[in-house]
C-alpha positions in Angstrom: 11.3 24.6 11.7 13.3 22.1 13.8 11.2 22.4 16.9 8.1 21.8 14.8 9.7 18.6 13.3 10.8 17.4 16.6 7.3 17.9 18.1 5.6 16.1 15.1 8.1 13.1 15.4 7.5 12.8 19.0 3.7 12.7 18.8 3.6 9.4 17.1 5.8 6.4 16.5 4.2 5.7 13.1 3.0 8.0 10.4 1.7 7.6 6.9 2.5 10.1 4.2 1.8 10.3 0.6 4.0 11.5 -2.2 4.3 11.3 -6.0 7.4 9.3 -6.9 7.3 8.7 -10.5 8.6 5.1 -11.5 9.4 4.6 -7.7 8.3 1.8 -5.4 4.7 1.5 -4.3 5.9 2.4 -0.6 9.1 3.8 0.9 9.9 3.5 4.6 11.8 6.3 6.3 13.1 6.7 10.0 12.9 10.1 11.5 14.5 9.7 15.0 12.1 7.3 16.8 9.4 7.8 14.3 8.9 5.4 11.4 7.1 6.8 8.3 5.5 4.9 5.6 5.3 7.0 2.3 2.8 5.6 -0.1 3.5 6.4 -3.7 0.4 8.1 -5.3 2.0 7.6 -8.8 2.0 3.7 -8.5 -1.1 1.8 -9.6 -1.2 0.3 -6.0 -2.4 3.7 -4.8 -5.0 4.2 -7.5 -6.2 0.8 -8.0 -5.9 -0.8 -4.5 -5.3 1.7 -1.5 -7.3 4.8 -2.7 -10.6 3.0 -3.4 -10.4 0.8 -0.4 -12.7 1.3 2.7 -11.1 2.6 5.7 -10.8 -0.8 7.6 -9.0 -2.3 4.4 -6.8 0.8 4.2 -5.9 0.3 7.9 -5.1 -3.4 7.2 -3.0 -2.4 4.1 -1.1 0.0 6.4 -0.4 -2.6 9.0 0.9 -4.9 6.3 3.3 -2.2 4.9 4.3 -1.1 8.3 5.4 -4.7 9.2 7.5 -4.7 5.9 8.8 -1.3 6.5 9.8 -2.0 10.1 11.9 -5.0 9.2 13.5 -3.1 6.4 14.4 -0.3 8.7 15.8 -2.7 11.4 18.4 -4.3 9.0 21.8 -3.2 8.2 24.5 -3.7 5.4 23.7 -6.6 2.9 20.3 -7.1 4.3 19.5 -3.4 3.9 20.7 -3.5 0.3 18.6 -6.6 -0.4 15.3 -5.0 1.1 15.9 -1.9 -1.0 16.4 -3.8 -4.2 13.5 -6.3 -3.6 11.0 -3.4 -2.7 11.8 -2.0 -6.2 11.4 -5.5 -7.8 8.1 -6.0 -5.9 6.9 -2.6 -7.0 7.6 -3.3 -10.6 6.0 -6.6 -10.6 2.9 -5.2 -8.8 2.8 -2.3 -11.3 2.9 -4.7 -14.2 0.2 -7.1 -12.6 -2.1 -4.2 -11.8 -1.7 -2.5 -15.2 -2.0 -5.9 -17.1 -4.6 -7.8 -15.0 -6.9 -4.8 -14.3 -6.4 -2.3 -17.2 -8.3 0.9 -16.5 -10.5 -0.4 -13.8 -10.2 0.1 -10.0 -10.1 -3.3 -8.2 -13.2 -2.2 -6.4 -15.2 -2.3 -9.6 -14.0 -5.9 -10.3 -14.7 -6.9 -6.7 -18.3 -5.5 -7.0 -18.8 -7.3 -10.3 -17.5 -10.6 -8.8 -19.8 -10.1 -5.7 -22.8 -9.3 -7.9 -22.3 -12.5 -9.9 -21.8 -14.6 -6.8 -25.1 -13.3 -5.2 -26.8 -14.2 -8.6 -25.3 -17.8 -8.6 -26.1 -18.3 -4.9 -29.8 -17.1 -5.0 -32.1 -19.9 -4.7 -34.6 -20.5 -7.5 -38.0 -19.4 -6.3 -40.7 -22.1 -7.1 -44.4 -21.7 -6.8 
């Protein structure tokens, strides 16, 4: 088992994993040797309403954003480490509340499509004869 883990870690410096973390943060950074892992919580509304329905380019952009946050969190020590861990939990709670309150029962993709359709209707020139 250990040789398999060493090989997996040495193949890539970054890896995205998914895990159910009930009531946990929307992402969690972990360092395995030289590899930095970003675990996205599939139990958080971020996954269901933002990440999962997103297109591949948007997912990639979200991963870059989260890797930037994760990398900084993994670099710090002592009080700063405690700060980031606590703040990540607070950000996650606020994001959970915002997504559940602002977009109850809907994927953001549905909202985006409705807004885009309304914008097209409003911006279409009126045809005259």
